[in-house]
C-alpha positions, 0 to 999 in steps of 0.5 A: 546477500545470497547468490542463487541461479534460476531459470530465466524467461527464455529458459537460460540459467542467470545468476541472481542476487537476493537482497533484503532491505528494511524501511526505516519508518514502517518495520512491517514493509520489508523489501524483497526482491530479486535483481540481475547481476547488472541490477535489472530489477525482478520483482519477487513473486512475479514472472512474465506469462507469455501464454496468457499475454499477461504482463505479470502473473502471481507466483510467490506471494507468501512473503508479501506483507499485503497479501498476508494482510488481505488474507487475514494472516497479519493483524493490522490497526483499525477495521477494513473501510472498504473492500471489493473484488479489486481493491482493499481500503484500511488504515496504516498500521505502524507496529504498535506506535501511535498512528497519524489519524486518517493515513489510509492505504488503498491496496490492489488485491492482485499482487502486481508492483505498479500502476501501469500493471492494472487492467482497466476493471482494476484501474476504474475501481482503484481510481474511484476509491481514490476519489471517494476516500479522499472526500470521506477524509475532507468531509468525515474527518475535516481534512483540508488537503490530501496527499497521495503517493505510490512508492512500492520500493519496499513492498512490490505490491501496488498500494497508494497512500493517502495522508490528510493534512488538517487545518492549522497545520503550520507550512514547515509541516505540510507534506506527506511525511512532514505532517508526522513531525508536527508536535500537535499532529493528531496521533492516535491510539488503535481504538481511536483508528478504529473509531476513525475507520468506522466513521469513514465506512459509514460515510462511504456506505451512506454516500455511495450505497 
């Protein structure tokens, strides 16, 4: 842990701690954030901009996994399923390990940490893609249920996980994490992820464009 000083929102100098933690399940996700000595979180790369009346503003995003993924600096499994001005949709990457087929991430393009930081245009696009991608998983990939969750503890850049549950999954393996533990879970190689992304992309193009 490293201690440093920086100028606070009101121009005063405050003590900060730099904390680096890693999330066990996905080595690509690294928890990087500042916090006050009283453990009030200050997210890396964001600050309060009073002049623009905006709550968050991009400042330091060079260490953000998702920003670097959008910029093409990090190669991930699969293909881009959908992308527009506000959102990016792709398959999760597990650092070369077999992927649970259909585990999709919807990323907000702008670097903000949580759902409440979206503006109305972003929220419309984000919500619409939640519905469309979920439907694509059910109709194209034959999922019987879609789990969805937003955490943001490891990577403070808004992204939603969509995890399908497929038919015949035993009840003891129901849940967005438990499905991974089912011995017959549909785990796939990178080429199988590419095939799934291609089907999903084609479904969305045919259904909505």
